[in-house]
VOPAGU-2260 file (C-alpha; in pm, 1 decimal, decimal comma):
REM VOPAGU-2260
SITE   aa  ch    i         X         Y         Z
SITE  UNK   A    0   14317,3    9790,6   13415,9
SITE  UNK   A    1   14295,9    9412,6   13419,1
SITE  UNK   A    2   14277,7    9210,7   13097,9
SITE  UNK   A    3   14005,5    8960,5   13013,7
SITE  UNK   A    4   13725,6    9167,9   13164,6
SITE  UNK   A    5   13511,7    9170,0   12854,6
SITE  UNK   A    6   13471,2    8794,3   12828,0
SITE  UNK   A    7   13400,4    8766,1   13200,8
SITE  UNK   A    8   13111,5    9011,8   13206,8
SITE  UNK   A    9   12970,5    8864,0   12888,4
SITE  UNK   A   10   12961,0    8525,3   13054,9
SITE  UNK   A   11   12775,7    8676,0   13350,6
SITE  UNK   A   12   12501,7    8795,6   13112,5
SITE  UNK   A   13   12395,9    8437,7   13041,9
SITE  UNK   A   14   12122,6    8436,3   12777,0
SITE  UNK   A   15   12050,1    8808,2   12821,3
SITE  UNK   A   16   12156,2    9077,9   12578,0
SITE  UNK   A   17   12288,6    9422,6   12666,3
SITE  UNK   A   18   12138,3    9742,3   12524,2
SITE  UNK   A   19   12296,1   10088,0   12551,7
SITE  UNK   A   20   12112,6   10410,5   12468,0
SITE  UNK   A   21   12298,7   10718,5   12355,0
SITE  UNK   A   22   12270,0   11065,4   12208,1
SITE  UNK   A   23   12480,2   11377,0   12151,1
SITE  UNK   A   24   12522,2   11672,2   11919,1
SITE  UNK   A   25   12588,0   11430,7   11630,3
SITE  UNK   A   26   12297,3   11202,9   11716,1
SITE  UNK   A   27   12288,7   10859,9   11875,9
SITE  UNK   A   28   12074,0   10548,7   11886,9
SITE  UNK   A   29   12049,1   10211,1   12055,7
SITE  UNK   A   30   12342,3    9972,9   12053,2
SITE  UNK   A   31   12363,1    9599,4   12119,0
SITE  UNK   A   32   12679,6    9554,5   12324,4
SITE  UNK   A   33   12641,0    9183,6   12396,6
SITE  UNK   A   34   12940,9    9079,6   12186,8
SITE  UNK   A   35   13167,0    9340,3   12345,0
SITE  UNK   A   36   13155,2    9548,6   12025,5
SITE  UNK   A   37   12865,3    9793,3   11981,0
SITE  UNK   A   38   12621,5    9712,0   11701,2
SITE  UNK   A   39   12391,7   10001,9   11613,0
SITE  UNK   A   40   12028,3    9891,1   11587,3
SITE  UNK   A   41   11906,1   10232,2   11468,9
SITE  UNK   A   42   11999,8   10600,2   11481,3
SITE  UNK   A   43   11717,8   10737,7   11699,0
SITE  UNK   A   44   11890,4   10933,6   11975,3
SITE  UNK   A   45   11757,5   10802,6   12307,7
SITE  UNK   A   46   11772,6   10846,0   12684,2
SITE  UNK   A   47   11591,5   10616,3   12932,0
SITE  UNK   A   48   11514,2   10246,8   12877,5
SITE  UNK   A   49   11294,4   10020,5   13089,5
SITE  UNK   A   50   11129,4    9677,3   13082,3
SITE  UNK   A   51   10772,4    9633,3   13201,3
SITE  UNK   A   52   10432,9    9501,9   13101,3
SITE  UNK   A   53   10588,8    9273,1   12841,6
SITE  UNK   A   54   10743,4    9572,5   12663,8
SITE  UNK   A   55   11065,5    9765,8   12628,7
SITE  UNK   A   56   11002,0   10135,5   12687,9
SITE  UNK   A   57   11230,4   10387,6   12520,1
SITE  UNK   A   58   11244,6   10765,3   12549,5
SITE  UNK   A   59   11360,2   10948,3   12238,9
SITE  UNK   A   60   11581,7   11252,3   12272,7
SITE  UNK   A   61   11668,3   11543,0   12048,4
SITE  UNK   A   62   11837,3   11882,0   12071,6
SITE  UNK   A   63   11633,4   12153,1   12238,7
SITE  UNK   A   64   11435,9   11917,0   12460,3
SITE  UNK   A   65   11300,8   12203,3   12672,2
SITE  UNK   A   66   11089,6   12325,2   12380,9
SITE  UNK   A   67   11030,0   12001,5   12188,1
SITE  UNK   A   68   10774,4   11726,8   12235,0
SITE  UNK   A   69   10851,1   11420,3   12445,3
SITE  UNK   A   70   10824,2   11085,5   12268,0
SITE  UNK   A   71   10791,6   10735,4   12410,8
SITE  UNK   A   72   10821,7   10413,7   12209,8
SITE  UNK   A   73   10720,6   10066,7   12327,1
SITE  UNK   A   74   10852,4    9745,8   12170,2
SITE  UNK   A   75   10766,6    9378,9   12185,1
SITE  UNK   A   76   10947,8    9095,6   12008,9
SITE  UNK   A   77   10787,7    9188,4   11675,3
SITE  UNK   A   78   10888,2    9553,8   11669,3
SITE  UNK   A   79   10734,7    9886,0   11768,9
SITE  UNK   A   80   10413,1    9827,0   11960,7
SITE  UNK   A   81   10318,2   10189,1   12027,5
SITE  UNK   A   82   10429,0   10548,1   11985,8
SITE  UNK   A   83   10313,7   10811,1   12233,8
SITE  UNK   A   84   10355,7   11184,2   12194,6
SITE  UNK   A   85   10403,8   11344,5   12536,0
SITE  UNK   A   86   10321,7   11710,4   12480,8
SITE  UNK   A   87   10338,8   11799,2   12851,7
SITE  UNK   A   88   10672,9   11630,0   12919,6
SITE  UNK   A   89   10963,7   11860,6   12843,5
SITE  UNK   A   90   11323,7   11742,2   12857,5
SITE  UNK   A   91   11235,9   11377,2   12932,9
SITE  UNK   A   92   11521,1   11182,9   13089,8
SITE  UNK   A   93   11434,6   10849,1   13244,0
SITE  UNK   A   94   11157,2   10590,1   13237,9
SITE  UNK   A   95   11063,9   10300,9   13469,8
SITE  UNK   A   96   10768,1   10064,3   13493,0
SITE  UNK   A   97   10555,8   10085,1   13809,1
SITE  UNK   A   98   10199,1    9984,6   13898,9
SITE  UNK   A   99   10100,5    9892,8   13544,4
SITE  UNK   A  100   10234,8   10200,7   13366,1
SITE  UNK   A  101   10558,1   10367,6   13256,6
SITE  UNK   A  102   10670,1   10665,3   13466,7
SITE  UNK   A  103   10884,2   10936,7   13310,3
SITE  UNK   A  104   11094,9   11219,9   13452,6
SITE  UNK   A  105   11102,8   11572,3   13315,7
SITE  UNK   A  106   11418,6   11761,6   13413,8
SITE  UNK   A  107   11285,7   12094,7   13289,2
SITE  UNK   A  108   10976,1   12070,2   13511,0
SITE  UNK   A  109   11150,9   11869,6   13788,9
SITE  UNK   A  110   10855,0   11632,1   13774,0
SITE  UNK   A  111   10753,9   11267,3   13744,3
SITE  UNK   A  112   10472,1   11174,9   13507,4
SITE  UNK   A  113   10260,5   10860,3   13481,4
SITE  UNK   A  114   10197,1   10772,7   13117,8
SITE  UNK   A  115    9869,5   10591,4   13052,2
SITE  UNK   A  116    9626,2   10573,2   12763,8
SITE  UNK   A  117    9538,7   10942,7   12769,3
SITE  UNK   A  118    9742,6   11249,2   12857,9
SITE  UNK   A  119   10033,9   11198,4   13101,1
SITE  UNK   A  120    9948,0   11269,6   13465,6
SITE  UNK   A  121   10198,8   11450,5   13685,5
SITE  UNK   A  122   10235,7   11246,0   14005,2
SITE  UNK   A  123   10513,3   11446,8   14173,4
SITE  UNK   A  124   10702,8   11773,1   14129,8
SITE  UNK   A  125   11010,2   11892,1   14313,2
SITE  UNK   A  126   11020,1   12260,5   14219,3
SITE  UNK   A  127   10801,3   12496,5   14014,0
SITE  UNK   A  128   11118,5   12673,1   13892,1
SITE  UNK   A  129   11237,8   12519,9   13562,5
SITE  UNK   A  130   11533,7   12283,1   13608,5
SITE  UNK   A  131   11608,9   12404,9   13959,6
SITE  UNK   A  132   11665,6   12054,1   14100,5
SITE  UNK   A  133   11754,6   11868,5   13776,9
SITE  UNK   A  134   11539,5   11564,9   13846,8
SITE  UNK   A  135   11677,8   11289,9   13623,4
SITE  UNK   A  136   11690,3   10917,0   13704,5
SITE  UNK   A  137   11424,4   10684,2   13845,9
SITE  UNK   A  138   11457,0   10348,9   14020,5
SITE  UNK   A  139   11203,1   10118,5   14186,3
SITE  UNK   A  140   11319,4    9958,9   14514,6
SITE  UNK   A  141   11088,5    9722,5   14706,1
SITE  UNK   A  142   10793,9    9850,9   14504,4
SITE  UNK   A  143   10863,6   10216,0   14588,6
SITE  UNK   A  144   10954,0   10477,1   14329,7
SITE  UNK   A  145   11276,6   10665,9   14400,2
SITE  UNK   A  146   11385,1   10979,4   14219,4
SITE  UNK   A  147   11736,2   11118,2   14177,8
SITE  UNK   A  148   11820,9   11490,5   14154,7
SITE  UNK   A  149   12117,6   11728,5   14173,4
SITE  UNK   A  150   11988,0   11918,7   14477,0
SITE  UNK   A  151   11711,3   12141,9   14613,5
SITE  UNK   A  152   11755,7   12492,9   14477,2
SITE  UNK   A  153   11523,1   12788,7   14432,3
SITE  UNK   A  154   11658,3   12925,7   14106,2
SITE  UNK   A  155   11705,8   12796,7   13753,8
SITE  UNK   A  156   12006,0   12563,8   13739,5
SITE  UNK   A  157   12117,8   12657,1   14086,7
SITE  UNK   A  158   12295,6   12320,3   14094,1
SITE  UNK   A  159   12568,4   12460,1   13870,7
SITE  UNK   A  160   12726,6   12636,0   14168,2
SITE  UNK   A  161   12703,9   12350,7   14418,2
SITE  UNK   A  162   12826,0   12004,6   14332,1
SITE  UNK   A  163   12754,5   11787,0   14636,6
SITE  UNK   A  164   12388,4   11854,4   14715,8
SITE  UNK   A  165   12246,7   11563,5   14517,8
SITE  UNK   A  166   12006,7   11312,4   14669,0
SITE  UNK   A  167   11791,1   11004,3   14607,5
SITE  UNK   A  168   11436,8   11045,0   14742,1
SITE  UNK   A  169   11188,7   10767,9   14826,5
SITE  UNK   A  170   10860,1   10911,3   14698,2
SITE  UNK   A  171   10652,5   10670,1   14906,5
SITE  UNK   A  172   10797,5   10780,3   15240,5
SITE  UNK   A  173   10913,1   11128,5   15142,1
SITE  UNK   A  174   11254,4   11049,6   15292,9
SITE  UNK   A  175   11598,2   11092,4   15138,9
SITE  UNK   A  176   11777,8   10757,8   15128,5
SITE  UNK   A  177   12101,3   10908,5   14993,0
SITE  UNK   A  178   12237,4   11260,1   15030,4
SITE  UNK   A  179   12558,6   11451,5   14963,3
SITE  UNK   A  180   12591,0   11316,4   14608,9
SITE  UNK   A  181   12785,0   11497,6   14336,7
SITE  UNK   A  182   12543,6   11550,8   14045,5
SITE  UNK   A  183   12411,8   11191,9   14064,7
SITE  UNK   A  184   12256,1   10972,7   13796,4
SITE  UNK   A  185   12136,8   10612,7   13771,7
SITE  UNK   A  186   12121,3   10490,9   14134,0
SITE  UNK   A  187   12095,1   10112,5   14165,0
SITE  UNK   A  188   12027,6    9903,1   14475,1
SITE  UNK   A  189   12165,4    9552,5   14526,4
SITE  UNK   A  190   12117,1    9389,1   14865,6
SITE  UNK   A  191   12217,3    9644,3   15127,0
SITE  UNK   A  192   12442,4    9839,3   14888,6
SITE  UNK   A  193   12369,5   10140,8   14673,0
SITE  UNK   A  194   12569,4   10212,0   14356,0
SITE  UNK   A  195   12550,6   10563,0   14209,0
SITE  UNK   A  196   12706,9   10743,6   13914,3
SITE  UNK   A  197   12841,1   11070,5   14058,3
SITE  UNK   A  198   12867,3   11239,7   13727,5
SITE  UNK   A  199   13072,7   11558,1   13750,1
SITE  UNK   A  200   13367,4   11406,6   13943,1
SITE  UNK   A  201   13344,1   11106,6   13710,4
SITE  UNK   A  202   13319,1   10826,8   13965,8
SITE  UNK   A  203   13108,2   10524,7   14053,4
SITE  UNK   A  204   13040,6   10518,1   14426,8
SITE  UNK   A  205   12929,2   10235,7   14654,4
SITE  UNK   A  206   12730,3   10327,0   14964,7
SITE  UNK   A  207   12592,0   10131,9   15256,2
SITE  UNK   A  208   12227,6   10107,8   15367,2
SITE  UNK   A  209   12274,1   10422,9   15576,5
SITE  UNK   A  210   12412,3   10611,8   15277,5
SITE  UNK   A  211   12769,2   10615,7   15409,9
SITE  UNK   A  212   13034,3   10611,4   15138,4
SITE  UNK   A  213   13221,6   10280,0   15122,4
SITE  UNK   A  214   13423,8   10287,3   14799,5
SITE  UNK   A  215   13467,8   10483,8   14477,4
SITE  UNK   A  216   13631,9   10405,0   14146,7
SITE  UNK   A  217   13742,2   10674,5   13903,1
SITE  UNK   A  218   13584,1   10644,0   13559,6
SITE  UNK   A  219   13748,4   10972,2   13451,6
SITE  UNK   A  220   13442,3   11070,2   13249,3
SITE  UNK   A  221   13102,6   11223,9   13319,5
SITE  UNK   A  222   12927,8   10908,5   13439,8
SITE  UNK   A  223   12567,0   10820,3   13356,8
SITE  UNK   A  224   12408,7   10481,7   13292,8
SITE  UNK   A  225   12467,2   10177,4   13510,7
SITE  UNK   A  226   12389,3    9804,8   13493,5
SITE  UNK   A  227   12493,0    9544,8   13751,9
SITE  UNK   A  228   12570,9    9210,5   13589,1
SITE  UNK   A  229   12695,0    8944,7   13828,8
SITE  UNK   A  230   13017,5    9074,3   13990,4
SITE  UNK   A  231   13047,5    9348,3   13729,2
SITE  UNK   A  232   12923,1    9704,4   13695,9
SITE  UNK   A  233   12884,2    9845,8   13346,3
SITE  UNK   A  234   12910,4   10223,8   13367,2
SITE  UNK   A  235   12842,1   10480,5   13097,2
SITE  UNK   A  236   13111,0   10742,6   13043,1
SITE  UNK   A  237   13049,2   11042,1   12818,2
SITE  UNK   A  238   13293,1   11194,1   12572,5
SITE  UNK   A  239   13487,7   11492,4   12700,6
SITE  UNK   A  240   13315,0   11799,5   12561,3
SITE  UNK   A  241   13523,5   12011,3   12331,8
SITE  UNK   A  242   13727,1   11714,5   12208,8
SITE  UNK   A  243   13614,0   11620,5   11859,5
SITE  UNK   A  244   13826,5   11306,1   11858,4
SITE  UNK   A  245   13656,3   11160,0   12167,0
SITE  UNK   A  246   13360,4   10924,5   12202,3
SITE  UNK   A  247   13154,4   10779,7   12484,1
SITE  UNK   A  248   13246,8   10453,7   12653,7
SITE  UNK   A  249   13101,9   10173,3   12858,8
SITE  UNK   A  250   13346,2   10110,4   13141,4
SITE  UNK   A  251   13354,1    9765,4   13303,9
SITE  UNK   A  252   13418,7    9771,9   13681,0
SITE  UNK   A  253   13496,2    9462,3   13888,4
SITE  UNK   A  254   13275,7    9501,0   14196,7
SITE  UNK   A  255   13501,6    9269,9   14396,7
SITE  UNK   A  256   13810,9    9487,0   14366,5
SITE  UNK   A  257   13632,1    9806,8   14261,1
SITE  UNK   A  258   13879,1    9854,3   13977,5
SITE  UNK   A  259   13830,4    9929,2   13608,3
SITE  UNK   A  260   13859,1    9604,3   13412,7
SITE  UNK   A  261   13782,0    9719,5   13058,8
SITE  UNK   A  262   13675,8   10014,5   12845,5
SITE  UNK   A  263   13451,2    9968,5   12541,5
SITE  UNK   A  264   13431,6   10262,6   12296,9
SITE  UNK   A  265   13095,7   10361,5   12150,3
SITE  UNK   A  266   13008,6   10548,1   11828,9
SITE  UNK   A  267   12804,9   10818,4   12008,8
SITE  UNK   A  268   12920,3   11102,2   12234,0
SITE  UNK   A  269   12694,4   11045,4   12534,0
SITE  UNK   A  270   12556,2   10740,2   12711,7
SITE  UNK   A  271   12229,1   10752,0   12901,5
SITE  UNK   A  272   12116,6   10401,9   12994,0
SITE  UNK   A  273   12250,7   10044,2   13001,4
SITE  UNK   A  274   12001,1    9760,6   13032,6
SITE  UNK   A  275   12018,8    9377,1   13016,7
SITE  UNK   A  276   11719,0    9246,0   12820,6
SITE  UNK   A  277   11585,8    8915,5   12682,0
SITE  UNK   A  278   11708,3    8830,5   12328,1
SITE  UNK   A  279   11361,9    8880,6   12176,8
SITE  UNK   A  280   11369,0    9246,0   12285,4
SITE  UNK   A  281   11680,1    9311,6   12076,7
SITE  UNK   A  282   11509,1    9153,7   11777,8
SITE  UNK   A  283   11210,4    9382,1   11833,4
SITE  UNK   A  284   11425,6    9695,5   11848,9
SITE  UNK   A  285   11613,9    9593,6   11535,1
SITE  UNK   A  286   11280,5    9538,4   11357,6
SITE  UNK   A  287   11145,1    9874,0   11475,9
SITE  UNK   A  288   10872,3   10007,5   11249,1
SITE  UNK   A  289   10915,0    9709,9   11014,9
SITE  UNK   A  290   10655,2    9509,3   11209,0
SITE  UNK   A  291   10436,6    9539,9   10899,4
SITE  UNK   A  292   10660,3    9329,7   10676,0
SITE  UNK   A  293   10476,7    9401,1   10352,3
SITE  UNK   A  294   10508,3    9777,9   10402,6
SITE  UNK   A  295   10877,1    9743,5   10488,9
SITE  UNK   A  296   10939,3    9549,0   10169,3
SITE  UNK   A  297   10747,4    9809,5    9970,4
SITE  UNK   A  298   10979,6   10077,8   10111,4
SITE  UNK   A  299   11277,2    9871,0    9997,0
SITE  UNK   A  300   11134,1    9819,1    9648,1
SITE  UNK   A  301   11037,6   10184,8    9606,4
SITE  UNK   A  302   11401,8   10286,8    9633,1
SITE  UNK   A  303   11489,5   10076,8    9327,4
SITE  UNK   A  304   11209,1   10204,2    9104,8
SITE  UNK   A  305   11271,6   10470,9    8840,5
SITE  UNK   A  306   11136,0   10818,0    8930,0
SITE  UNK   A  307   10839,7   10787,8    8693,4
SITE  UNK   A  308   10718,3   10482,6    8889,5
SITE  UNK   A  309   10732,2   10639,0    9232,8
SITE  UNK   A  310   10410,1   10766,7    9393,7
SITE  UNK   A  311   10576,6   11073,6    9548,5
SITE  UNK   A  312   10895,2   11276,6    9500,6
SITE  UNK   A  313   11191,9   11204,8    9723,8
SITE  UNK   A  314   11134,8   11516,2    9933,8
SITE  UNK   A  315   10794,0   11376,2   10036,7
SITE  UNK   A  316   10916,6   11024,9   10112,9
SITE  UNK   A  317   10880,6   10886,2   10466,8
SITE  UNK   A  318   11127,1   10615,4   10565,3
SITE  UNK   A  319   11011,3   10456,0   10891,2
SITE  UNK   A  320   11215,0   10138,6   10849,3
SITE  UNK   A  321   11593,0   10111,7   10863,3
SITE  UNK   A  322   11741,2   10007,8   10526,3
SITE  UNK   A  323   11895,3    9702,4   10694,8
SITE  UNK   A  324   11559,2    9581,1   10828,6
SITE  UNK   A  325   11379,9    9651,9   10500,3
SITE  UNK   A  326   11647,6    9471,5   10297,5
SITE  UNK   A  327   11637,5    9172,0   10531,2
SITE  UNK   A  328   11261,9    9137,6   10492,3
SITE  UNK   A  329   11281,9    9186,9   10117,2
SITE  UNK   A  330   11528,6    8896,4   10104,0
SITE  UNK   A  331   11256,6    8678,1   10257,8
SITE  UNK   A  332   11055,6    8731,5    9939,7
SITE  UNK   A  333   11319,8    8574,1    9719,7
SITE  UNK   A  334   11326,6    8206,8    9624,7
SITE  UNK   A  335   11464,5    7979,5    9895,6
SITE  UNK   A  336   11763,3    7767,4    9808,4
SITE  UNK   A  337   11741,0    7394,5    9889,8
SITE  UNK   A  338   11959,7    7421,6   10198,8
SITE  UNK   A  339   11744,6    7687,9   10360,1
SITE  UNK   A  340   11421,3    7516,9   10257,2
SITE  UNK   A  341   11529,3    7195,0   10427,6
SITE  UNK   A  342   11550,2    7378,3   10759,7
SITE  UNK   A  343   11179,2    7458,0   10767,3
SITE  UNK   A  344   10887,4    7244,7   10871,6
SITE  UNK   A  345   10532,3    7204,9   10998,1
SITE  UNK   A  346   10433,2    6990,5   11292,9
SITE  UNK   A  347   10115,0    6915,0   11485,6
SITE  UNK   A  348    9814,6    6683,0   11456,3
SITE  UNK   A  349    9514,5    6648,2   11228,4
SITE  UNK   A  350    9159,2    6518,2   11297,8
SITE  UNK   A  351    9118,7    6146,6   11240,3
SITE  UNK   A  352    8778,9    6199,2   11073,1
SITE  UNK   A  353    8590,4    6474,3   10891,0
SITE  UNK   A  354    8248,6    6478,9   10722,8
SITE  UNK   A  355    8241,1    6495,5   10344,3
SITE  UNK   A  356    8246,8    6861,4   10237,7
SITE  UNK   A  357    8311,6    6968,5   10596,4
SITE  UNK   A  358    8531,5    7257,4   10698,7
SITE  UNK   A  359    8764,0    7270,3   10999,3
SITE  UNK   A  360    9075,5    7449,1   11118,4
SITE  UNK   A  361    9400,5    7279,2   11220,2
SITE  UNK   A  362    9635,3    7470,1   11449,5
SITE  UNK   A  363    9990,2    7371,8   11361,3
SITE  UNK   A  364   10339,8    7483,1   11452,2
SITE  UNK   A  365   10571,3    7630,9   11188,7
SITE  UNK   A  366   10941,7    7585,8   11264,5
SITE  UNK   A  367   11210,6    7799,7   11101,1
SITE  UNK   A  368   11564,6    7669,2   11105,1
SITE  UNK   A  369   11649,3    7810,6   10764,4
SITE  UNK   A  370   11902,6    8068,5   10880,0
SITE  UNK   A  371   11683,5    8359,7   10762,9
SITE  UNK   A  372   11332,8    8497,8   10816,5
SITE  UNK   A  373   11020,9    8343,2   10665,1
SITE  UNK   A  374   10753,7    8588,9   10557,9
SITE  UNK   A  375   10453,9    8630,8   10330,6
SITE  UNK   A  376   10603,5    8915,5   10127,9
SITE  UNK   A  377   10641,4    8973,8    9752,4
SITE  UNK   A  378   10757,2    8871,7    9504,4
SITE  UNK   A  379   10751,9    8509,7    9631,4
SITE  UNK   A  380   10529,5    8508,4    9940,1
SITE  UNK   A  381   10558,6    8200,7   10160,9
SITE  UNK   A  382   10222,8    8054,4   10259,4
SITE  UNK   A  383   10083,7    7745,2   10426,2
SITE  UNK   A  384    9823,9    7498,2   10308,2
SITE  UNK   A  385    9682,5    7144,0   10301,6
SITE  UNK   A  386    9650,5    6888,3   10018,8
SITE  UNK   A  387    9425,7    6582,2   10014,0
SITE  UNK   A  388    9546,9    6273,9    9822,0
SITE  UNK   A  389    9298,7    5983,0    9781,7
SITE  UNK   A  390    9456,7    5657,7    9900,7
SITE  UNK   A  391    9277,0    5465,9    9625,2
SITE  UNK   A  392    9432,3    5686,4    9358,0
SITE  UNK   A  393    9338,8    6011,2    9194,0
SITE  UNK   A  394    9450,2    6371,0    9174,2
SITE  UNK   A  395    9547,0    6584,2    9472,1
SITE  UNK   A  396    9283,9    6823,2    9604,7
SITE  UNK   A  397    9436,4    7151,4    9720,7
SITE  UNK   A  398    9292,8    7358,6   10005,0
SITE  UNK   A  399    9339,7    7737,0   10015,3
SITE  UNK   A  400    9687,0    7868,6   10091,6
SITE  UNK   A  401    9699,6    8106,7   10387,4
SITE  UNK   A  402    9969,6    8361,5   10473,3
SITE  UNK   A  403   10192,2    8344,4   10777,7
SITE  UNK   A  404   10039,8    8576,7   11035,0
SITE  UNK   A  405   10375,2    8739,1   11107,2
SITE  UNK   A  406   10740,3    8730,0   11013,7
SITE  UNK   A  407   10908,4    8420,9   11155,9
SITE  UNK   A  408   11272,4    8501,8   11240,3
SITE  UNK   A  409   11542,9    8238,3   11206,4
SITE  UNK   A  410   11557,6    7995,1   11494,7
SITE  UNK   A  411   11198,5    8055,3   11606,9
SITE  UNK   A  412   10860,8    7886,7   11574,6
SITE  UNK   A  413   10500,7    8000,7   11578,2
SITE  UNK   A  414   10149,3    7858,7   11561,3
SITE  UNK   A  415    9931,4    7900,5   11255,8
SITE  UNK   A  416    9571,5    7811,7   11166,7
SITE  UNK   A  417    9532,9    7611,4   10846,1
SITE  UNK   A  418    9188,3    7566,2   10684,8
SITE  UNK   A  419    9088,8    7206,7   10613,3
SITE  UNK   A  420    8819,9    7164,2   10347,9
SITE  UNK   A  421    8732,3    6797,1   10321,3
SITE  UNK   A  422    8657,1    6653,9    9974,3
SITE  UNK   A  423    8297,8    6580,7    9877,4
SITE  UNK   A  424    8375,7    6213,9    9814,4
SITE  UNK   A  425    8393,7    5985,8   10121,2
SITE  UNK   A  426    8700,9    5768,9   10164,1
SITE  UNK   A  427    9047,9    5765,3   10315,7
SITE  UNK   A  428    9286,6    6044,8   10227,7
SITE  UNK   A  429    9650,5    6121,8   10290,7
SITE  UNK   A  430    9648,5    6483,1   10413,2
SITE  UNK   A  431    9967,8    6687,4   10390,6
SITE  UNK   A  432   10016,6    7030,7   10546,2
SITE  UNK   A  433   10328,0    7215,3   10430,7
SITE  UNK   A  434   10484,6    7546,4   10341,0
SITE  UNK   A  435   10467,4    7671,9    9985,1
SITE  UNK   A  436   10645,0    7938,1    9782,5
SITE  UNK   A  437   10578,3    8033,9    9419,5
SITE  UNK   A  438   10866,6    7920,5    9203,3
SITE  UNK   A  439   10981,1    7681,5    9474,6
SITE  UNK   A  440   10672,1    7471,7    9534,0
SITE  UNK   A  441   10603,5    7277,1    9851,5
SITE  UNK   A  442   10908,7    7265,0   10074,3
SITE  UNK   A  443   11041,7    7159,4   10410,5
SITE  UNK   A  444   10927,0    6886,4   10645,2
SITE  UNK   A  445   10550,8    6847,9   10626,8
SITE  UNK   A  446   10279,6    6732,9   10864,1
SITE  UNK   A  447   10115,1    6420,6   10721,8
SITE  UNK   A  448    9831,1    6199,5   10847,0
SITE  UNK   A  449    9552,7    5973,7   10717,1
SITE  UNK   A  450    9206,2    6124,5   10756,1
SITE  UNK   A  451    8880,2    5940,4   10689,3
SITE  UNK   A  452    8614,0    6144,3   10512,0
SITE  UNK   A  453    8273,7    6020,5   10629,3
SITE  UNK   A  454    7955,6    6008,7   10424,3
SITE  UNK   A  455    7745,4    6149,4   10707,5
SITE  UNK   A  456    7828,1    6396,4   10983,0
SITE  UNK   A  457    7917,8    6207,8   11303,8
SITE  UNK   A  458    7715,8    6307,1   11604,1
SITE  UNK   A  459    8037,1    6374,1   11798,8
SITE  UNK   A  460    8155,1    6639,7   11552,5
SITE  UNK   A  461    8484,6    6592,4   11375,6
SITE  UNK   A  462    8589,5    6285,5   11573,6
SITE  UNK   A  463    8896,7    6236,1   11784,4
SITE  UNK   A  464    9224,0    6408,7   11708,5
SITE  UNK   A  465    9549,8    6224,3   11686,4
SITE  UNK   A  466    9544,4    6057,0   11347,6
SITE  UNK   A  467    9872,8    5901,9   11243,4
SITE  UNK   A  468   10119,7    6186,7   11199,6
SITE  UNK   A  469   10464,6    6223,5   11054,5
SITE  UNK   A  470   10689,1    6503,6   10945,0
SITE  UNK   A  471   10777,2    6393,5   10592,7
SITE  UNK   A  472   10986,0    6592,2   10348,2
SITE  UNK   A  473   10830,1    6682,9   10017,1
SITE  UNK   A  474   11005,9    6530,5    9719,1
SITE  UNK   A  475   11079,1    6674,6    9380,3
SITE  UNK   A  476   10746,1    6572,8    9227,4
SITE  UNK   A  477   10520,7    6778,2    9453,0
SITE  UNK   A  478   10591,1    7125,8    9320,6
SITE  UNK   A  479   10314,6    7310,2    9141,9
SITE  UNK   A  480   10306,6    7302,2    8767,1
SITE  UNK   A  481   10567,4    7547,8    8632,9
SITE  UNK   A  482   10726,6    7564,6    8979,4
SITE  UNK   A  483   11076,5    7445,9    9058,9
SITE  UNK   A  484   11042,2    7189,1    9338,4
SITE  UNK   A  485   11281,0    7178,3    9630,5
SITE  UNK   A  486   11386,1    6848,5    9782,9
SITE  UNK   A  487   11420,4    6827,4   10160,2
SITE  UNK   A  488   11513,0    6542,0   10385,7
SITE  UNK   A  489   11257,7    6404,0   10630,5
SITE  UNK   A  490   11294,7    6510,2   10991,3
SITE  UNK   A  491   11148,7    6333,9   11293,1
SITE  UNK   A  492   10834,2    6502,1   11419,9
SITE  UNK   A  493   10962,1    6556,0   11775,9
SITE  UNK   A  494   11327,3    6597,8   11692,2
SITE  UNK   A  495   11329,7    6974,6   11647,6
């Protein structure tokens, strides 16, 4: 084993992150392995992962899959997008995206299913005998769906007695592209080479375009799960059954020398899939069912209430959100300290003119460099609004505060629509659009521009956009009455 492998493969990832799915008799979950040390995102035991249609698709897995209901989750950057119950799909293994829909394998029925809006549709079946072929992994090559199986047998689990009958089948042509495989999983094609986990002998094999064996490397574990990252192969290796002190691993193989470069232990017993993904996908998985931030915070707050103030007993409680995600969102409802507040801001442009008493909407950009999430959640919900200050003197006129449409994670930005309600009195006004939090007041760098309020409605509507604009920090005198204002330094409008 060569040293330094971990840092090398991490560099080859670039901006991508690495997810690993796992399960086992003690459970499993999804792990972020980007740092070289697994970080559990949740504890939902899982098998196949796939990207497609702007989503991450994830098959859940539990004991007794032959008699339980298949379940498929889809994520976007904000969390769980959909949950689908797949009553017809028993023992689901793998999922890929093809022709606008996820496709799922069922090892019990040796079948491939297309999952759409309604009931799953079976698009192919190898054998009518339950688990005779052990259809498992899927891969799309040149737009064609390929399926991997242990062999063609006519009795239940006939593959147990014959190890080297496995194959990879091109469903479009009906032709085997690889044969003679030993209980294969996770075939991957790169250029003219195939890489396959041959599970029972515990090896990763490399094969040519004709299927001829070129090289193998011993993983010394039941292999399943494979990602090719630059000159590296990341291979899943399962714990040895019967050894309570063992755990699964991700084994790093140097494809140039075909030698093991590193071994990374995992908390679960079995690995199913390894997948490089964009960073936003990891954030979505970590958020999970906390996409509704207010509900997630309510779950967090319920746990701290005395029993007489809970709406249901503990044995009726449903906890969809991980405690870590719920606690993180609840923290967004606490008062911002000055350092965090200074990292936030609003930028954009305002109309140069508006009619007296007129109503318009300004689309602005909210930037979060606070180091934590911004959210409209109790007890101190962050909102956004405009204030009109007459240039000839007088009191500020506040427009309605509006909530952020979604949670804004640290280091991100989003657009937001802010209502502008022009004063009834014509004149020139200094209009300020900024973030606001009860107990903190107006904070962060604000959008500021002069707007002329006209006595009559101009025939051209609201007039041209592009009034003078600046991002100007709110000072200590702009907090609401009884609020504690937060000072923040000005930041150039285009400097973020």
